[in-house]
N, C-alpha and C positions, 0 to 999 in steps of 0.2 A: 427154755428153761429145763431142759433133762441131761445137762452136761454131767450129771452125777447119778443117773437113773439106776435104780436097783444096787447102788454100793453102799456099804456101810461103814461110816467114818467116826473115829475116835479124836476129840478136839479136847486137849488137856489146857487148864486155864480157860476153860469154855464159857463161864458163868458170866463175864463182863467183859468190856473193852473191844480188843481186837478177835478174842475167843468167840464171843456172843456174836459179833458182826459175821464171823466163818461159819458159825452154827447157822445162824439164820440162812445166810447164802446157800450153805450146803442144801439145806431142806427145801428151800425154794428150787434148787436145781435136781430135786429127786431122791436126795441122800436121806438114808436113815441114821440119825445122830447120837453118839453116846456123849452127853456133855460132862466132862471129867473136870472136878475142882474141889477145891476145899471150902468154897462159898456156898454152903447147901441153901441158904434161903434163895440168894440169887439164882442159883442153877435150878432149883426146883421151879422157881418163878418162870426163868426161860423155856424149861420144858413144857410147862402148862401152856405157855404162848405159841409154841412150836406144835403142841398136840401129838398126836400117836405117832408121828415119826420120830420123835426124840425123846429121850431118858436122860435123867441126871444121875449119876455116881460119884460119890466123894472118892477123891483119889489125892494122895500125899504122893506127888512124882518123885519124891527121893526113897519111897519105900518099897522095896521088892516085892513083898506080901501084897501090898496093895495092887500092884502093877498084875500080880498074878491071877488075883481073884476079878479085878475089872474084866481082863482079857478073855478069862473063861467064861465070865457072865455075858460078854458081848457075843462071845461064838454061840452059847447056847440061846441066848435071845434071837441072834440075827442070822446065824449060822456061816457068817465068814466075817472077815475084817479086810476092807478093800484101801482105807485110807487111814494114815494117823497123821495128825498136826499136831507137833509138840511145839505147843505155844506158852504153856505156864513158865513164868519166870519172875524174879523180884529182882529190884533195882537197890543197889547198896552204894553209898557215896562215902568217900573219905580219902583223904591223901594217904599214900602208903605208908608214910612214918607215924601215922595216927590211926591207920584201919587196924581192928582186932583180929585177930586170927579167928576169931568166932564168926565174925560178919564175912570174912572173906570165904570162909569154907560153906556158909548160908549160901552166898551166890553161886557158888562151884555146885553145890549138892543139888539145889533145884534147878539151875539153869544147865549144866551139863549133865550131871550125874542123872537127872531126871530124864534129860533127851536120850542118854544110852540106855537107861532101863525100859524107856519105851520102845526104842528100836530093837532090843533085844527080846523083849515081850512078845511083840509082834511078827517078828522074822520067821519063826517057824511056820506060823500059818500062812503068812505069804507066801513063803517058799513052797509050800504045799500045794497053794493054790496056782503057783507059777505066775502070779500077777499081784500088783500091789504098789502103792505110792505114800513114801513117807516124805513130809514136809516139815523141815525143822526150822522154826523161827528164830534165827540170830538176830542180827542189828546192824545198821550201819557200823556199830562200835565193834563190830567183829571184822571190820575193814580196815580200822585205824584205831589211833589211840586219842584216849580223851583224858585230862587231868580231872582226878577227884575220882573216877570210875575204874579203880585198878582191878576190883574184884568182878564187876560186872563186864568190864572188856575183856579180861581174862577168860571168863567162862563162854563169852559169845564167839570168841575166838577158837576155843576148843570146839562149839556146837559146828563152826565152820569146817575145822578139821575132820570130826567125826563123821559129818556129812559124805565128805570124799572118801573115807575109809569105808564107810556102810555102802556107798555107791560101787565101789570096788567088789566088795563081798557078796552084796545081794544082787547086783546088776545081772549076772548070769543066770540068776533064778528067776527073772523077770520082775523083779521088783526095784523101782526106781527110789531115788534118794536125793532130795534137792534142799536148799537152803534158801529162804527169803531174808533179805536184810532191809527192814522197816528204819526210816529217819525218824525224826519226832513224830509223834503221834499223838492225837489230842485224846487222852484216856486218863482213867484216876491216878494210873501208876506215873505217867509223867507230868500229870496235871493236877496232883490231889487238892489244892485250894479250890479248884473249880473256876480259875480265872476266867474272864471273858476271851473269846477268840480274839478278838483284836488286840488284846494285850499280849495273848501268847504269840500272835505272829509277829509281834514286833522282836523278838527273840531270834526271828529266822531272816532277818535283813540282809545276812550274808551269804543266804542259800539262794541257788538259782530260782526255784519257784517262791521263794519269799513269803511261804507260810506253813504251818503246820500241817502234817497229815490227817486225815481222818480215818478212822478203823476199816470202813468198808473199802477203802482204796488197797488196804493191805490184805483185807478178804479176798479181794477179786484176783490178787496176784497167787494167793494160796489157792484158789479154785483152779487157776489155770494149771499148776503144778499137779495138783491132786487129779484133775481130769485126762482122758485119753488126749486130749488136744497136744498134752506136753508128752507124749509116746516117745519121743526120741531125748528127752533130757534128763540126764542122770549126771549127778556130781556138779550140778550146776548153781550158780549163785544169782540170785534175781535181787537186785536193790530196788527199793521202792522207797525212796529217800530225798525227792523233791531236788535231787543233784547234790546232796550234801557230800557223798564219797567223791563227786567232781573235783571240789575245793571249793575254797571261799574268796568272796570279793576282796580286792585292794580298793578300797573307796579312793577316787580321784583319779584312778587311771583308766584309761581307754576300756570300752566294754561293761563297765561297772553301771548299775542302775544309777539314776538321776538322784 
């Protein structure tokens, strides 16, 4: 339970879902955590749950000034920043010929520009420390195309590419930058109606694991990349997707489930 002892982490979108589970796990592993989110009530409640080792700060990831003040406050309070998890995201649906420019730009602004601003904000501090780990939460949809998700897929492919560039530019300063690519995960964003798990799992019949993921499974992958156990991982892609990126079953052919 000490994989992040004495480390300071910022987790965006940290108030619920995968972000909240990441914050909980990081605290269990010895980190001090800044929960960064727009969801103030949920973020404050999580900070109270986690105690003195965590604090909540409101953050609009697409706002430069928000990032500057958040990072300055984190350094003032904790003295350093060792880990940044760029987890905040929005999911926008719509066919290309029906999707508005505003909705497309919203997905890119939060998912991709927000990740860029986070990297840029912490880079000088991590470079001065000669150490740090940045984990960008992309998606299985940053590895493939999906109909009705032009905005989301574009932004998540962008996160994947940005991770590679940041790994090159920051790696020789002792800073590692990697991406996690979750598949379907049972959170409010992907299951807003709160459908029962057995109903959700039916949607994953063609996925090798044949079920949706849970937030803790993504958090554990993020923990690995954030920790010193991943000391030789830089610019890597870790798919935590139940096999979605591997392909889909053709029912009736050999090797498919009964």
